[in-house]
C-alpha positions as CSV (number, residue, x, y, z in Angstrom):
1,M,88.9,116.4,116.6
2,Q,86.6,119.1,115.6
3,G,85.3,121.6,117.8
4,D,86.8,122.8,121.4
5,K,83.4,122.2,123.2
6,I,83.6,118.5,123.0
7,S,83.9,117.1,126.6
8,E,86.7,114.6,126.8
9,K,85.4,113.5,130.1
10,S,82.3,112.5,128.8
11,L,83.6,110.4,126.0
12,A,86.1,108.9,128.5
13,Q,83.1,107.5,130.6
14,R,81.7,105.8,127.4
15,S,82.6,102.2,126.8
16,V,82.6,100.0,123.6
17,L,83.0,96.6,123.1
18,V,84.6,95.8,119.5
19,V,84.2,92.1,118.7
20,G,86.7,91.0,116.0
21,G,90.4,92.1,115.7
22,G,90.8,92.2,112.0
23,L,91.3,95.3,110.0
24,A,87.8,96.5,110.5
25,G,87.8,95.9,114.3
26,L,91.4,97.3,114.6
27,A,90.2,100.6,112.8
28,A,87.2,101.1,114.8
29,A,89.0,100.5,118.1
30,V,92.2,102.6,117.3
31,A,89.8,105.4,116.0
32,L,87.6,105.5,119.3
33,E,90.5,105.1,121.5
34,S,92.0,108.2,119.8
35,V,89.1,110.3,121.3
36,G,89.2,108.8,124.7
37,V,86.5,106.2,124.4
38,R,87.2,103.1,126.6
39,V,87.3,100.3,124.3
40,T,87.6,96.5,124.8
41,L,88.9,94.7,121.7
42,L,88.0,91.2,121.7
43,E,89.6,88.6,119.2
44,A,89.0,84.9,119.1
45,R,92.6,84.2,117.6
46,R,95.8,84.4,119.3
47,S,96.8,87.4,116.9
48,L,95.3,90.5,115.5
49,G,94.7,91.1,111.6
50,G,92.1,88.5,111.0
51,R,92.3,87.2,107.3
52,A,95.2,89.7,106.8
53,S,97.4,88.1,109.5
54,S,99.8,85.1,110.1
55,F,99.7,81.6,111.6
56,E,102.3,79.5,113.0
57,D,102.9,76.2,110.6
58,A,102.4,73.3,112.7
59,R,105.1,71.3,111.0
60,S,107.7,73.7,110.8
61,G,107.0,76.2,113.6
62,E,107.5,78.9,110.9
63,I,105.4,82.1,111.0
64,L,103.4,82.2,107.5
65,D,101.0,84.6,106.2
66,N,97.4,83.5,105.6
67,C,97.8,84.9,102.1
68,Q,100.0,87.6,100.5
69,H,98.4,91.0,101.0
70,V,99.4,94.2,99.2
71,L,98.3,97.8,99.3
72,L,98.1,100.4,96.6
73,G,98.9,104.2,96.8
74,C,95.0,104.9,96.4
75,C,94.4,103.2,99.7
76,T,94.5,106.3,101.8
77,N,92.7,104.9,104.8
78,L,94.8,101.8,105.0
79,I,98.0,103.8,104.8
80,N,96.4,106.0,107.8
81,L,95.8,103.0,109.9
82,Y,99.5,101.8,109.4
83,A,100.4,105.2,110.7
84,R,98.2,105.0,113.6
85,L,99.9,101.7,114.3
86,G,103.2,103.1,113.9
87,V,104.3,100.4,111.4
88,A,104.3,102.6,108.2
89,K,108.1,102.0,107.9
90,K,107.5,98.3,107.5
91,I,105.7,98.7,103.9
92,R,108.0,98.7,101.2
93,Y,106.6,100.5,98.0
94,A,107.4,99.4,94.3
95,S,107.0,102.0,91.7
96,T,107.3,99.4,89.0
97,V,104.7,96.6,88.6
98,H,106.0,93.5,86.9
99,F,104.0,91.3,84.4
100,L,105.3,87.7,83.2
101,D,104.0,85.9,80.3
102,P,103.8,82.1,80.5
103,A,107.5,81.9,79.4
104,G,108.7,84.4,81.9
105,K,109.1,87.2,79.3
106,R,109.0,90.4,81.6
107,F,106.9,93.5,80.9
108,D,106.7,96.5,83.1
109,L,104.2,99.0,84.2
110,W,105.8,102.3,85.6
111,A,105.3,106.0,85.8
112,T,107.2,108.6,84.0
113,P,108.8,111.1,86.6
114,G,107.3,114.6,86.5
115,L,104.1,113.6,84.5
116,P,100.7,113.8,86.2
117,A,97.9,111.4,85.9
118,P,96.7,110.1,83.4
119,L,99.6,111.0,81.3
120,H,102.1,109.3,83.9
121,L,101.6,105.7,82.7
122,G,101.4,106.7,79.0
123,P,104.8,105.9,78.0
124,A,104.9,102.5,79.8
125,M,101.5,101.5,78.0
126,A,102.9,102.7,74.7
127,T,105.8,100.2,75.1
128,F,104.0,97.5,76.8
129,S,104.8,95.0,74.1
130,A,102.9,92.1,76.0
131,L,99.9,93.6,73.9
132,T,99.6,94.2,70.2
133,P,99.5,97.8,69.0
134,T,95.7,97.2,68.3
135,E,95.2,95.8,71.9
136,R,97.0,98.8,73.3
137,A,94.8,101.2,71.3
138,A,91.8,99.5,72.6
139,L,93.0,99.7,76.0
140,V,93.6,103.4,75.8
141,Q,90.3,104.1,74.5
142,A,88.8,101.9,77.4
143,M,91.0,103.8,80.0
144,L,90.0,107.3,78.5
145,A,86.3,106.1,78.7
146,M,86.5,105.0,82.3
147,L,88.0,108.4,83.3
148,R,85.3,110.5,81.8
149,L,82.6,108.4,83.7
150,G,84.1,109.7,86.9
151,R,82.6,108.6,90.2
152,R,78.8,109.2,89.4
153,G,79.2,107.5,86.1
154,R,80.6,104.3,87.5
155,E,77.9,104.4,90.2
156,E,75.2,104.4,87.3
157,L,76.9,101.2,86.0
158,E,76.7,99.2,89.4
159,S,74.1,96.8,88.1
160,Q,76.0,96.1,84.8
161,P,78.6,93.2,84.5
162,F,82.0,94.4,83.6
163,G,82.2,91.7,80.8
164,Q,79.2,93.6,79.2
165,W,80.9,96.8,79.5
166,L,84.2,95.3,78.0
167,R,82.3,94.0,75.2
168,Q,80.7,97.4,74.5
169,M,84.1,98.9,74.3
170,D,85.5,96.1,71.8
171,Q,88.2,95.0,74.3
172,P,89.8,92.0,72.6
173,P,89.6,88.7,74.6
174,R,93.6,88.5,74.7
175,L,93.7,91.9,76.1
176,V,91.3,90.8,78.9
177,Q,93.5,87.7,79.7
178,R,96.8,89.6,79.6
179,F,95.8,92.7,81.4
180,Y,92.4,93.0,82.8
181,D,92.5,89.6,84.4
182,P,95.8,89.9,86.3
183,V,94.6,93.5,87.8
184,L,90.9,92.7,88.3
185,I,90.9,89.1,89.7
186,S,93.3,89.8,92.4
187,A,91.9,93.2,93.3
188,L,88.3,92.0,93.4
189,N,88.4,88.3,94.0
190,E,85.9,87.5,91.2
191,Q,86.3,86.8,87.5
192,T,86.6,90.0,85.5
193,A,83.5,89.1,83.3
194,A,81.3,88.8,86.4
195,V,82.2,91.6,88.6
196,G,80.1,94.7,88.6
197,S,81.3,97.5,86.5
198,K,81.2,100.1,89.3
199,Y,83.9,98.3,91.2
200,A,85.9,97.3,88.3
201,I,86.1,100.7,86.8
202,Q,86.8,102.1,90.3
203,V,89.9,99.9,90.5
204,F,91.4,101.5,87.1
205,Q,90.1,105.2,88.1
206,D,91.6,105.4,91.5
207,A,94.8,103.3,91.0
208,M,95.8,104.5,87.6
209,L,94.0,107.3,86.2
210,V,93.4,110.2,88.5
211,N,96.7,110.6,90.5
212,R,100.2,109.5,89.6
213,T,100.7,107.7,93.1
214,G,97.5,105.7,93.1
215,Y,99.0,102.6,91.3
216,V,102.2,102.3,93.4
217,L,102.5,98.8,95.0
218,G,103.1,98.2,98.9
219,L,104.4,95.2,100.2
220,P,105.1,94.5,103.9
221,A,108.5,93.8,104.9
222,C,107.6,91.7,107.6
223,P,105.2,89.0,108.6
224,L,101.7,90.5,108.5
225,A,100.9,89.8,112.3
226,E,103.8,92.2,113.2
227,L,101.8,94.9,111.7
228,Y,99.1,94.5,114.2
229,A,101.2,93.3,117.3
230,R,101.0,96.4,119.2
231,P,98.0,98.6,118.6
232,P,97.3,101.8,120.6
233,C,94.4,100.3,122.7
234,R,94.4,99.8,126.2
235,D,92.3,96.8,126.5
236,V,93.1,93.9,123.8
237,R,92.0,90.5,124.8
238,L,93.3,87.7,122.4
239,G,91.7,84.2,122.6
240,A,88.5,85.7,123.8
241,R,85.9,84.0,121.9
242,V,82.1,85.5,122.0
243,E,79.5,82.9,122.5
244,E,76.5,85.3,122.3
245,I,75.4,88.9,122.3
246,I,73.4,89.8,125.3
247,F,70.3,91.9,124.5
248,D,67.9,93.5,127.0
249,A,64.9,95.5,126.0
250,G,65.8,95.6,122.3
251,R,69.4,96.8,123.1
252,A,72.7,95.1,122.8
253,V,74.0,95.4,126.4
254,G,76.9,93.0,126.4
255,V,78.5,89.7,125.3
256,A,79.2,86.5,126.9
257,L,82.5,84.8,126.1
258,Q,82.8,80.9,125.8
259,T,84.7,81.1,129.2
260,G,81.4,82.0,130.6
261,Q,82.5,85.9,131.5
262,K,80.1,88.5,130.6
263,L,81.1,92.1,129.6
264,T,78.9,95.1,129.3
265,A,79.2,98.2,127.3
266,D,77.5,101.3,126.1
267,A,77.9,100.2,122.6
268,I,79.0,97.2,120.7
269,V,80.7,97.1,117.3
270,L,80.5,93.6,115.6
271,A,83.6,93.3,113.3
272,A,83.5,89.7,112.7
273,N,82.3,88.2,109.3
274,Y,78.8,88.6,108.4
275,H,78.4,84.7,109.1
276,A,79.2,85.1,112.7
277,V,76.8,88.2,112.8
278,L,73.8,86.2,111.6
279,R,74.6,83.6,114.4
280,W,74.9,86.1,117.1
281,V,71.7,88.3,116.5
282,P,68.4,86.4,117.4
283,E,66.0,86.0,114.5
284,A,63.5,88.3,116.3
285,M,65.9,91.1,116.2
286,L,67.3,90.4,112.5
287,V,63.8,91.3,111.3
288,C,63.5,94.7,112.9
289,D,66.8,95.9,111.6
290,A,67.0,96.6,108.0
291,R,70.7,96.1,108.0
292,F,70.3,92.4,108.1
293,T,67.7,91.9,105.3
294,G,70.3,91.2,102.5
295,I,73.4,89.8,104.2
296,N,72.5,86.2,103.8
297,R,72.5,86.7,100.1
298,L,76.1,87.8,99.9
299,E,78.3,85.0,98.1
300,S,81.6,84.1,99.7
301,V,84.7,83.7,97.3
302,P,87.7,81.8,98.3
303,I,91.3,82.7,97.9
304,L,94.2,80.2,97.6
305,G,97.7,81.0,99.0
306,A,100.7,78.7,98.2
307,H,103.9,78.8,100.2
308,L,106.8,77.4,98.4
309,W,110.5,76.6,99.4
310,F,113.0,75.7,96.8
311,D,116.5,74.5,97.3
312,Q,118.1,77.3,95.2
313,P,117.2,80.8,94.2
314,V,114.4,80.9,91.7
315,M,112.8,84.5,91.5
316,T,114.8,87.9,91.7
317,L,111.6,90.1,91.3
318,S,109.9,91.2,94.5
319,H,106.6,90.5,92.6
320,A,105.1,89.4,89.4
321,A,101.5,89.4,87.9
322,L,101.3,86.2,85.8
323,M,99.4,86.4,82.4
324,E,98.4,82.9,82.5
325,G,97.7,80.4,85.5
326,P,97.1,78.5,87.5
327,L,99.0,81.0,89.9
328,Q,98.0,84.5,89.2
329,W,100.4,86.4,91.4
330,L,104.1,85.5,92.7
331,F,105.9,87.2,95.4
332,R,109.4,86.6,96.7
333,K,109.4,86.2,100.6
334,D,113.1,85.8,101.2
335,D,116.2,87.9,100.1
336,S,117.6,85.0,98.0
337,G,114.5,84.1,96.1
338,R,114.2,80.7,97.4
339,V,111.0,81.2,99.2
340,L,108.0,82.1,97.2
341,H,104.4,82.8,97.8
342,G,101.8,82.3,95.0
343,V,98.0,83.3,94.9
344,I,94.9,82.4,93.0
345,S,91.9,84.5,93.6
346,A,88.4,83.6,92.9
347,A,89.7,80.1,93.7
348,R,86.3,78.2,93.7
349,D,87.8,75.5,91.5
350,W,90.6,74.8,93.9
351,V,88.8,74.2,97.1
352,H,88.8,70.3,96.8
353,V,92.0,69.9,94.7
354,P,94.4,67.7,96.7
355,H,97.3,70.0,98.0
356,Q,100.2,67.8,96.5
357,Q,98.3,68.0,93.1
358,C,98.4,71.9,93.5
359,L,102.0,72.1,94.4
360,E,103.0,69.9,91.4
361,L,101.0,72.2,89.1
362,F,102.6,75.3,90.7
363,K,106.2,73.8,90.4
364,T,105.6,73.1,86.7
365,Q,104.6,76.7,86.2
366,I,107.2,78.4,88.1
367,K,109.9,76.4,86.2
368,A,108.4,77.5,83.1
369,L,108.5,81.2,84.2
370,F,112.1,81.0,85.4
371,P,114.0,78.6,83.0
372,H,117.3,79.4,84.8
373,A,115.9,77.5,87.7
374,A,114.7,74.4,85.8
375,G,116.9,72.3,87.9
376,A,115.4,73.8,91.4
377,R,113.8,71.2,93.6
378,L,110.6,72.1,95.5
379,Q,111.5,71.1,99.2
380,K,108.2,71.7,100.8
381,G,105.0,73.5,100.2
382,V,102.0,74.8,102.4
383,I,98.5,75.5,100.8
384,V,96.3,77.8,102.6
385,I,92.8,78.2,101.4
386,E,90.5,80.9,103.0
387,K,87.0,79.7,102.0
388,R,85.2,82.9,103.2
389,A,87.9,85.3,101.9
390,T,85.6,88.1,100.6
391,F,82.2,88.7,99.2
392,S,81.6,88.7,95.4
393,P,81.3,92.2,94.1
394,R,78.8,91.2,91.5
395,P,76.3,93.5,90.1
396,G,73.8,95.0,92.4
397,V,75.7,93.7,95.4
398,D,75.6,97.2,97.0
399,A,71.8,96.7,97.6
400,L,72.7,93.8,99.9
401,R,75.5,95.5,102.0
402,P,74.5,97.1,105.4
403,A,75.1,100.3,106.8
404,Q,77.5,100.6,109.8
405,G,75.2,102.4,112.1
406,P,71.5,101.1,113.0
407,S,68.6,101.7,110.6
408,P,65.3,103.4,112.2
409,G,63.8,101.1,114.5
410,G,66.8,98.9,114.6
411,I,69.3,98.0,117.2
412,A,70.3,101.3,118.6
413,N,73.5,100.5,120.0
414,L,74.7,97.8,117.9
415,F,77.3,98.7,115.1
416,L,78.5,96.7,112.4
417,A,82.2,96.9,110.7
418,G,83.7,94.7,108.0
419,D,84.6,94.9,104.4
420,Y,81.1,93.6,103.6
421,T,79.4,96.9,104.8
422,R,78.6,99.7,103.0
423,T,82.0,101.5,102.3
424,D,81.6,102.4,98.5
425,W,84.7,100.1,98.1
426,P,84.7,96.2,97.4
427,A,86.2,93.7,99.8
428,T,89.6,94.8,100.2
429,M,91.9,95.8,103.4
430,E,91.0,99.5,102.4
431,G,87.4,98.7,102.4
432,A,88.0,97.0,105.9
433,V,89.5,100.1,107.4
434,R,87.0,102.3,105.9
435,S,84.2,100.3,107.6
436,G,85.9,100.5,111.0
437,Y,86.4,104.2,110.7
438,L,82.8,104.8,109.6
439,A,81.5,102.4,112.3
440,A,83.7,104.7,115.0
441,H,81.9,107.8,113.5
442,A,78.5,106.2,113.8
443,V,79.3,105.1,117.4
444,L,80.2,108.8,118.4
445,R,77.5,110.7,116.7
446,P,74.7,110.0,119.4
447,W,77.1,110.8,122.3
448,L,78.1,114.4,120.8
449,P,75.9,117.4,121.2
450,S,76.0,118.3,117.7
451,K,76.8,116.7,114.3
452,K,79.6,119.2,113.4
453,Q,81.6,118.0,116.7
454,C,81.6,114.3,115.5
455,P,85.2,113.9,114.3
456,E,85.5,112.4,110.8
457,F,88.1,109.6,110.8
458,L,87.7,108.8,107.2
459,M,90.6,109.9,105.0
460,P,90.0,111.6,101.7
461,D,90.7,109.8,98.5
462,L,93.8,110.9,96.3
463,S,93.4,114.3,94.6
464,V,92.3,114.2,90.8
465,E,95.4,115.7,89.1
466,Y,95.3,118.1,86.2
467,P,94.7,117.2,83.5
468,A,92.8,114.4,84.6
469,E,90.3,116.6,86.2
470,L,89.6,117.9,82.8
471,L,88.4,114.7,81.4
472,A,86.7,113.1,84.6
473,E,83.7,115.4,84.4
474,N,81.8,113.6,87.0
475,C,84.0,113.5,89.9
């Protein structure tokens, strides 16, 4: 913490209720605990992690992840949270990203050792034969344009659909399908043409263009719930479902649980999804706090996850981005390659498809990808659809996203955390953690004698390497 005049005793006398034990709530709770604040973390489920956690399959008793979650090297705050949780060693990093065409032919994206960004991916791009030479040249042209835009340039494109930007850059449709779609649909949970250019360009800038470690893929080596099982928080209450927020004289003074128990605190951080927030805050208070004016116009987008068990080894790769669907990504979930997990992002068209029909389609696709496993039998499958997985990062969405701290005249001691809040990131695990750190900072500021003494939990982005910094004029 900055400044030795901060009274640890005064912070130790402060109390905060954090409602929601997903990544945003965990980040806020862990950050506040780290400076001595008394935090009570409330989670309605029986495990922490929220949408990025695990559940027990009722039929088999196995622990399954809601959906496969991965991180990139540019996710500096998520990596920091894993270090705070003591689980950094449970993340395995892959420095080669595998792509598969419909026939299972493999194409790799990798960094050349010793080369700085953006040169590090140059040799791999030059030999990425899934694209024609003309398509690769068009891609390089677009990547250089993205790099030159920098942060300020992409901000100016926040209201423009990325599909329009791609057309302006003369990006061929086949290139969009084979490269942009596998990267962006999974990263942003929305169709490539529909997302705002700001966030689409940010994905490529942060992950591929400014720092050689940004693209590296991190895969949990354990069920997701294990990552969050032992947070450094003194008071974590699972199965604690909040019925209502208690208000008095325009302030949030506590919560009432479904059990009837009431808890009070100096401040409350709502780290549940925005649908729950709108249910908890009375209409009369919603209208007087500017943070809530746009939330109900955010659009939720589903994600489908498919757990698949085959009777023989099918997949040797740890992961694969698929150039054609229906599944968009595949992950190996055991050492032998018998157990796979498939993902479909922006899965609006799959919400009402019968699960058995989904499994038949996925089985057919996997056998086409891995001809050596043509005789493999699908023993069982479990489909999980998160209907409200993320908000859609469409053009102009930032105007709808609320700040973590209260607006002038708003609810002074009520704070928001969640990937839907204003983080300058899309709805990702990194965005959720950033929101929690920002909420913790906002909670502390009124309690400390000066702004300089308030700790900054937010981690800096990866540095812009030379020679990328020569091109990224607006960073």
